[in-house]
N, C-alpha and C positions, 0 to 999 in steps of 0.2 A: 258525504253530506252529514250534517250535524241532526241527530235524531231529536225529535221533539213534536209538539202539536203543530198541525197543519196550518198554513197561513191561509186567510180567507181568500177565495178567488183563485188560487194557484195550488193544485195539487203537488204532492211531493215536496213541498217547501216546509222549512222549520224556522223557528224564531230563536233567537238567543239574546239576553240582555247583556251589552257590554258596558262595563263602567265608564262613567264619563266625568272630568274633573268639575265641570262647573253646573251641569243639570242633573245629576245623580246617575242615569243610565240611559242608553242609547238602544234602540230596537233595530236589530239587522236581521234581514230575512236571508237565510243561507238556502241557496237553490242547490237540489241534488243533481248529479250527472244525468239521471234518467229523464228529468224533465227537460234539461238542456238538450238532450239527445233528440226529444220529441220536437222541440222548437227547431232543431237542426233539420230533422227529417222533412218538417212542414216547409221551411225556407228552401231546400233542395228540391222539393216536389213543386213548388210556385216556379223554380226556374226550369223546370222540365227534366230533372235528374232524380231518379228512384234511387234511395240509399236504405240499406237495411238497418234496423235498429241497433244491432250490435256494431256495424261500422261506425254508425254516427256516435254511439257512446264512446267508443274507443278513440275516435279522432277528437271528440270533445275533451275526453279525459287528458290527452297528451298535447294540448295547446300550451305553449310556453309562454309565460307571463314576461312583462318587461323587468321584472324585479329578479328574475332567474327561477327556475323551476316551473313544474306545471300549476297551472290555476288549481286543478282538483287536489293539490296538497293542502289547501287552505279553505276555509269556508268561502263559497262564492256567493257574492251580493248581486244586486240587480244590474249594476253597470259591468261588473266582471262578467256576468252571464251573457249580456249582449256582445261583449268583445270576443268571449268565447264562440259564440255562434257565427259571429262575422269571420273571424279567423278559420274556424273549422270549414266553413262553407268555402272559402277561398282555397283551402287546402284540398278539399274534395273535388272541386270543380277545376282547379288549375292544372294545365298540362306541363307545367314547368317544373312540377314537385313529383317526380316518379316514386317516391316513398310511399304514396298512397296505395300504389299496387300491391305492396307487400302487406300492408295493414288490411287491404280488402281480401287478400288471400288467407290471412291468419284468421279474420273475422268468419268468413263464409265456411272455411273447413271446420273450425272449432264449433260453430253453431250447428253444422251438419252432424258432426260427432256428438254433441250433445243431444240433438234430437233423436238419433238413433239409440242412445243410451236411455233416454226418458221413455221411448216407446217399449223397448225391451223390458225395463224395469216396471213400467205400468202393466204390461201383459202378465208378468210374474207375480206382481203384487194382487192384482185382481184374481188370478187363478188360486194363489194361496189363500186369500181372504175367503173365497167361496169353499174351498177345501177345509179350512179351519172352522168355518162355520157349521159345515156338516159333520166333521169329526167332533166338534164340542157337543153337538146334540146326541151323536151316538154314545160318546164317552158317559154322558150325564144320563143315559137312559135306564130305567129300572121299571121292571114288571111287577105287580102286586101278585099275580099267580103265574104258575108256569104254563097252565093251560089257557091263557088268555090268547086267543088265536088272532083277533084283531089287532092287538098291540104289538104282537110278534111280527105280524105282517106289514105293519108300518116300518117297524125296525129294519126289517128285510129290505124294504123299499128304499130305506135312507142308505143301506149299504150299496145297494145297486146305484143310486144316485151318485155316491161317492166314487165309485169305480168308473162311472161315465165321465166324471171331470178329471179323474187321473190317467185312465188308460185309453183315452182316445187321441191324445196327441204326447209327444215326449216330454214337454214342459208343463202339461196341464192346461185346462180351460176354465174360464170363469163360469161359462154356461154348458150344459150338456148338448152335444150336437144333436140335431133332429135328422138321424140317418137310420132307417129301419135295420138295414145290414149291420151297422155298428151295434144298435140296440140288442139285436138277436145273438150276435156274437158275444157280447159281454154277459148277456144274460145266461147263456149257455155254459160260458166259462164259469160264472159265479156259481151256477147250480153244480157244477162237476166238482169246484174245489171247495166251496162252503155250502152244503145243502141246508134246507130249512130245519133239519132234526138237529143241527148243531147250535142252533139259536138259544137253547135252554142253558148249555153250558157257557156261551159267549155272555149271557146276561149276567151270569154269577161273577165274572171277572171284574176287576178294578178299571178305572178310567185309563190309566197308563197301560195296562195290560191290553185293554181293547184297541187303544191307538197303536200300539206295537203290532198286533195281529192284523190290524187294517192296512198298515203300511206293508207288511209282508204279504197280504192277499192282494194288493194292487200290483206288486212286482210279479207275482205269479200270474195273474190275469194278463197283464202286458206281455209277459213272456209266452204265453198260449198264443195270443193274438200275432205276435212276430213269428212264431213257428208256423202258425196257419199262412201267413203272409209268405213264408219261404216256400211252403207246398203249394202256393196259389189256391188255397181253400178259404182265405179270408183276410183279415188285416186291413179292412177298408178305412181310409182316413188317415192311416199311418204313413208319413213319409219315408222315402228310402234313404239311408245314408251311404248306399254303395255308388250310387250314380254321381256324387258330388266330386268325386276325386279329380275326373277329367276337367271339369270346369276350374277347380282350384289350381290344377297344374298350369292350365292356361294363363290364369291370373298371375301366378308366381312368375311365370316367363315374361310376361308384359311388364310387371314391375321391375323385374331384373335389368330387362333392356332399357327401360326409361330411365331407371337410376343411373346406369352407365352412361347413358346419353347426357344426363344433366351433369353428372359428376366430371365429365370430359369439358362441358361447357363452362362449369364453375372453375375448372383449373385453366382454362383460356382466359377468363376474365381475371382470375387472380394472377397470372403471369403478365397480362397486359398492365394492370394496376402497379405491379411491382416494378415494371419496366419504367413506367411513368414517375414512379417516386424514388428511384435511384438517384444516387448523388450526381450522375452525369446526363440526366434526361434533357436538361435544357438545351444540350447541344445535339444530342443524338436523336431526339424525338421532336425536335422543333419543327413545326409546320405539318406534322402528320395528322395529329388530332387536336380538336379545339378543348379549352378548358372546360367548357360546359359539358361537351362529350363525355369527358372523363369523370365529372360528378354523376352524370346520368349512369355512366358504366359502373359506378361504385354502388349506386342504388340498386341497379338491376342485379348486381351480384348478390346482395342481401335477398332480393326476391328469389333467385335460383336456389341460394343456400336454404331458405326456408321451404321451398318446393321439394328440394332433395331430402332434407330432414323429414317431410311427411312421407315421401316415398320410401326412405329406409325404414321408417317406423311401420308402415303398412307391409313391406317385404318381409321384415322380422316377424311381425304378427302373423302374417299367412303362412311363412315356413314353419313356424313354431306350431300353429293350428294344424296344418297340413300332416305335419309329423305325429301329432297326436291322432289326427283322424285315421292315418294309415294303421297305427297300433290298435286303435278302437275296431277298424274294420277287420283286422286280423283275428282279433279276439271274437269278434261277432261270428265271423266264418267258422272259427273253431268250435264255439258253443253250439252252432247249428249243426256242424258235423257230428259232435257228441250226442245231440238230441235226434238226429236221424239214425244213429247206430243204436241208441238206447230204445227209442220208440219204434221205429221201422214200420212194420205192418201189424204190430200187436193190437189187440182190443183193449187190453188193460196193463197198465205198468204200475208198479208199487211208487205210491207218492213220495216215500222217503227218499227214492232216487231221482224221480222226475222233477219233483217241486223246487229243490235248490237250483237245478239246471235253469228252470224258467226264470227264477229270481236273477241269477248271474246274466242270464241273456237281456233282461230287462235293463239291469245296471249298465251292461256294455253299450246298450242301444242309446240310453239317456246320456252317458258321457260323450258318445260320438255324436250325437245331435248338438250338443254344446258347441262343439268344435265347427259343425256345419253352420250353425247360426254365427259364430264368429267370422267364418269366412264369407258369408252373405253380407254382412255388415261392413267387412273391409272391401267388398267389391263395390259396394254402394259408395264408399268413401273414395275408391279410385275413380268411379265415375264423375263424382264431384270434382276432383283434381283435373280430369280431362276436360271437363266443361270450363273450369277456371283457366286451364291452359289455352282453350280455344279463344278466350276472351283477350288474355294478354300473356304474351310469352316472347320477351325481347331476345334478339340475338345481336351479334357484334356486326357493326358497319363494315363498308368496305375499306374505308381508311383505318379503323382499328384492326382488321384482320391483316393488314400491310404492316402496321406497326408490331402486331404480335408476330408475324413472320420473322421480322427484323430482330425482334428479342429473342426467338427461339433458336435463331442462327448464331447467337452468341455476339452480336455486334453492340449489346447494351451491357453497361457495366452492372454486375449483380455482387451486392454486398455479402452474399453467402459465400463467395469464392475466397474471402479472407481467411487467415489463419484461425483455425478452431480455439475454442475457449476451453480452459481447464475447469471441468464440471466438479472435479473432486474438492475444489475449494469451497463449495457450498457446505454448510453444515448438514450432516444426517439426522435421523430420528433420535440420536442420543444427545442432541443439543439440549442444554438445560435452560437457556433464554428462551421464553415462551414468545417473545416479540420479534425473534428472527425467522426468516423463511427456511424451510427445511426440505431437502432433496429426498424423495423416497424412489427406491428402485427395487428390483427383484432381488437383489442380493442382500439388501439391508433390511427389507420388510417384509413379513411373510405374508400380510393379507394385501400385496401390491395388486393382484388381479381382480380384488373384489372392491377396490377403491371407488367411490362415486364421483365423477368428474364434474366440477362446476363449469359454468359457462357452455355447456354442450359440447365441451371438448375443443373449442376454439381457443386460439391463442390470444392472450390479452395483450401481450406487448405489441403485437402487430395492429391491433385494433386501436390502440391509443398512439404509438409513435408513428404509424403509417396513415393517420387520418381516417380511420374507420375502415380500414382493409381487413376483411374477416377471412382468415385462413385456418384450417384445421391444425390442432396440435399434434406433435409426436409423441405418444407415451413411452416409446423405446428409449428417449432421452432421460425419461424420469418424470416424477410427478411432484410438483412443489406444493408444500402444505404450508398455509399462512393465514391467520385469523379464521380458522375453521373451514376454509375453502381449499380444494384440491385443484390445482391448475396444470395444464400442460402447454408445450410451447412449440413452435414450428422449428426452431433452430436452437443451437447452444447459445449463441450470442444473445438471443431475446430471453433465454432463461436466466443468463448471468445478469443482465440488464434489470429484469424484473426483480431479483434477488437484492439487488442494491437499494431500490426504493419501491417496495411492494404498494405503500399506501399511496403513492402518486399514481400508479397504474390503475387501483382500484376506483381512486376519484376519476381518472380520466375515463374508466367505462361508464361512469354515472353521467359524465358530461356528453359521452357520446350517445347515450341513451335518450338525454334531452334533445340532441340535435337530430337523432333518428329513432323516433319511438318504437319502430318494429323490431329494435334489437332487444326490447324488454322481453317480449315473448320469444324471441328467437334464441336468447341466452339463458332462458329460464331465471330470470332475476326479479320473479314476482314479489319475494318478501322484501326487496329494496323499495319497490313501488307500490306499496299496498292499495292505493286507490286509482291508480293509472294502468295497472295490468290488465290484459284482456281476461284472464282468469277470474279476477276479482269482479269485473264488469259483468261476465257472464253469471257468477253466482249472484251478484245483486239482482240481475234481471229474472234468473230463475226463483229466487227467493220472493221477489215481488208477485210474481205470477202465482205462487204457492200460496202466498197470503191472500190474494183475491179468491182464490177457490176454497178457502178453508171455511168450514163450518164449526163454530166454537159455541159452547153452552156452558153455563155455570149453575149448578142447582143449589138454591138457598132455603132455609126454612121459613115458614109462613109467618111466624112471630119469634123474634130473637129473645132468648130469655138470658138476663145477666146472670153472672156467676156469683155476684154479692148478695143475691135475694136469698133470705132465709125461709124456706118453705115451711117450717114448724113455728113462725111467729105468730102470736096471739096478741090482738089488740084489747080484747075485752078483760077489763081488770077483774070483774066477778067471776069470769072464767078461770083466771089464774089463781084467784083466792080458793075457788072449789077445788081445782087440782091439787093446791097445797094442803088443804084439810084431808083430802083424800090420802095422800102419801103420809101425812102424819097420823092418820088413823090406822093405816095399815102397819105402820112401825109399832103402834101400840098393842096390836093384836097378834103379836108373835107368840108361838107356844114352844114349851120345853119340857122335856121329860127326864125323869131319874129313876134308875134301878136300885131298889132298897132290899134289905134282907128280908122283909115281910112280903114283898110282891114277886120275888124271883121264882117261886114255886107255885103261884097263883095261876099261871097259864102253861099250856103245853107249847112246845117250840113250834109244832105245826100252825098253830093259830096266829102266830106272831108275823106271819108273812102273808102276802097277797097272792092268792092261788091263781095259777095261769087260767086265762080264759079259754074255754072250749071252742074250738073252730072245726066246722063241719060243712059238708057239701051234700046237697040233697041229689040222690042219683036214682036210677030206676032198681037198682040191686043193692040191698044192704048186707054188709057181711062184716065180721068182726071176731075177736078173741077176747077171753076173760081170764087172763092169766091169775094166779094168785099172788099177793103180795107179801113180802118177807120184812118183818121189823125186829130190830134189836134194840132193847132197853138196857141202860146200864143203872144199877142201883148201888147206893152206898157212896157216891161221889161227893155228897154235901150233907151238912148237918153234923149229926153225932157220930163220931168214927166208927166205922164198922166195915167187915170185908165186903169188897165189891163183888156184885153178882150180875150176870148176863141173862137177860130173859129174851128167848127167841119166840116171836108170835107170827102165826100164818094166819092171813085175812083171805077168805074167799068171797069176793065181791060179786 
């Protein structure tokens, strides 16, 4: 949408003056996608169909205009907005367009992921703000006297409050908990590690040194609480990270099994569509499956591909977090065993030995808890996927399965059986022409394994040449680099055909996204559709909400003073005349002195200087000394020539 002042009576609109040949300018109201999505939600609700805001926005942003392209790529006026709402409502409510299911899957999953991230970030930001506020007060604290008991007591209470914020949970809290057991345990740990006697030396530190010591103090106190929890003598309110492994293992097994199931289903869909699109399909597949069912099968394949991508992402995140959690748990057990051996049943232990152990225990616990939080959020996302699967999860029909069985027996012609193509004819990374496609392999490119694959690793040639068929590429054949993109292909023939006309296939990918908008998010081509991608729409929605919740203020002076005003300006002419006469009178009264032959012996040297002022202090006891003063006078240096004589005088004052 075009940014600008809101139009009256319609929130979220903007106006722009467009030049006109005869009447000067024409006012056009450009309506944003957010406003259109609200109108679409209202229209669907009136028809008895509840639609989420994200789904309504992404469907409205991907409505294709008659001129080609999406409506959202240009400013939308009133007439276009009505058309967008009507077409989007038809697309959402129609049962003949299965592509809406993939868009609903993308919108619901991404919104759930964004909500989880926002909730986590809000908790962390609130806790950090409360900690920084308390830490700033402690860092700026100064006491006038070391014996000020009340002031030092307030400082000790603030330190205790800071520990309650940091040591009652792994990630911190915005407000201290109201649990007497936790308060007593934290107070006992604070008194043991940092008694009140150490406040005098703490106050003398700088702000940065105070902050560093407080951070170290929180680690030690949290480690003490964890050790108490290990010995079953405390640790109230601290969650355990040891019991999370079993649930995470079950989650990983469920994701692995479901990913294998959906992967096999996608392979069946792909084999069926390849059989239909082969060169001899009209004779061999005639009468088995209708054309309409083939189109639905193609849309369902995109749905399953997107569902499989989400499953694989969750599987990778859970596997990585689970591996880190196992390492963290192992380190946690080792630290607890070392503390058991160090402390044991002793009454006192040297702090130089035990405090670093407590701090290391707290660091291991916090890092392990982060992985536990990641696993919990991924478990929630998996439940979202299961709920979406219960709503819609298509499978092959009986006729389609029969056709698939015939294709798998080899009764259908497959173009992949033809003679292989010589891939060595494709230029390598040493090619000098930047406009040609380059094939990268493990042998000719060092960073081959770290290449970022575009289009989510799907074959671009199959998507364009086979009318929307989405199959994964094979990186073992190599990676083709062209126009800053790295592409993989399903076969050697597909790679060779792409390298002959890469621009045609890139343009074909854009046309495929216009026909099936769910490909924009599935292929991760957000940069090519900055106003129609789901990622841009979610950012727009979150930005709108953040603006509504913002509290902005601007401080201005009461009276502005211009910079050109001369503060020494005087308007009274008589005052200016008086100042001028005063300056002239001072110029006339300057004094000057000259040393002559008759005056240089008239005065002593001691009288030609200003004597220093005496400074004394009245005290109860007066003591002092009166040493003699020695002076030397030289005679015969001036006047009639005579031998010089030195006279030494002693003055007893």
